[in-house]
C-alpha positions in Angstrom: 123.4 45.3 122.6 119.9 44.4 121.6 118.4 46.5 124.5 120.7 49.4 123.7 119.5 49.3 120.1 115.9 49.2 121.2 116.5 52.1 123.5 118.1 54.3 120.7 115.2 53.4 118.4 112.7 54.3 121.0 114.3 57.6 121.7 114.4 58.5 117.9 110.7 57.5 117.5 109.8 59.6 120.5 111.7 62.5 119.1 110.1 62.2 115.7 106.6 62.3 117.2 107.3 65.6 118.9 108.4 67.4 115.8 105.4 67.6 113.5 106.3 69.4 110.2 103.7 70.8 107.7 99.9 70.6 107.8 97.5 67.6 107.6 95.2 67.1 104.7 92.2 67.9 106.9 93.7 71.2 108.0 94.2 72.2 104.4 90.8 71.2 103.3 89.2 73.3 106.2 91.2 76.3 105.1 90.1 75.9 101.5 86.5 75.7 102.6 86.8 78.8 104.7 88.3 80.8 101.8 85.5 79.5 99.5 82.7 80.6 101.9 84.4 84.0 102.4 84.8 84.6 98.6 81.2 83.5 98.0 80.1 86.2 100.4 82.5 88.9 99.3 82.3 88.8 95.5 78.6 89.9 95.2 79.3 92.7 97.6 82.3 93.8 95.5 80.1 93.7 92.3 77.5 95.9 94.0 80.1 98.4 95.1 81.5 98.6 91.6 78.1 99.2 90.1 77.3 101.9 92.6 80.6 103.7 91.9 79.8 103.6 88.1 76.3 105.0 88.7 77.8 107.7 90.9 80.4 108.7 88.3 77.6 109.0 85.7 75.5 111.2 88.0 78.4 113.4 88.8 79.3 113.8 85.1 75.8 114.8 84.3 75.5 117.3 87.1 78.9 118.8 86.2 78.1 119.0 82.6 74.9 121.0 83.4 76.9 123.3 85.7 79.7 123.8 83.3 77.3 124.7 80.5 75.5 127.2 82.7 78.8 128.9 83.7 79.9 129.0 80.0 76.5 130.6 79.0 76.9 133.2 81.7 80.5 134.0 80.7 79.4 134.3 77.1 81.3 131.4 75.5 78.9 128.5 75.3 81.4 126.3 73.4 83.4 126.0 76.7 80.4 124.1 78.2 80.3 121.4 75.5 80.4 117.8 76.9 82.9 115.6 74.9 82.0 112.0 74.1 83.0 109.5 76.7 86.2 107.5 76.2 86.4 103.7 76.5 88.2 104.0 79.8 85.3 106.1 81.4 83.0 104.3 83.8 80.1 105.9 82.0 78.8 106.5 78.4 77.6 109.7 76.7 77.5 111.3 73.3 79.1 114.6 72.5 76.6 117.2 73.6 76.7 120.9 72.6 76.0 123.5 75.3 72.9 125.6 74.7 70.2 127.2 76.8 67.9 124.2 76.1 70.5 121.5 76.0 69.9 118.0 77.5 72.9 116.1 79.0 72.4 112.3 79.1 75.0 110.2 80.8 74.6 106.4 81.2 76.3 104.1 83.7 78.9 101.7 82.4 78.4 100.8 78.7 74.8 102.0 78.6 73.4 98.5 78.2 69.9 97.5 79.3 69.2 97.7 83.1 71.8 100.3 83.8 71.1 103.7 85.3 70.9 106.8 83.1 71.0 110.4 84.2 69.5 113.3 82.4 70.1 117.0 83.2 68.1 119.4 81.1 68.9 123.1 80.7 66.0 125.5 81.2 66.9 129.0 79.9 70.6 128.3 80.7 69.9 127.0 84.2 70.4 123.2 84.9 67.5 121.3 86.3 67.9 118.6 88.8 69.1 115.3 87.4 66.5 112.7 86.5 67.4 109.0 87.0 66.1 106.5 84.5 66.9 102.9 83.7 68.1 102.0 80.2 65.7 99.7 78.5 
């Protein structure tokens, strides 16, 4: 009977050793370290991409404002070319600007704080000039 009991226990222990359930602490720590390294590399790149998108939105808005104003002047209704003030949900900042043959459209990236890009499109006799990039100080 003793040998039979030993035999059954040996079989159960052997069976338990084969079925490993879950992860070890070392495996989990390695995964956490890998995720940490990946996020440390990815987050700065994500921030750069967001800033570039905000700057691009400001540039596009300034160019479009100049073109809209020029079209409105040609058509004869300059009020259609006015640029409304930016809203809080916009990725750029600008004041309300009235369309005129010598208007200046200024649009800043993000909230317009120091170090951000600012684009200026001047009208010269009703024709928009090329945008000028400046940094808000």
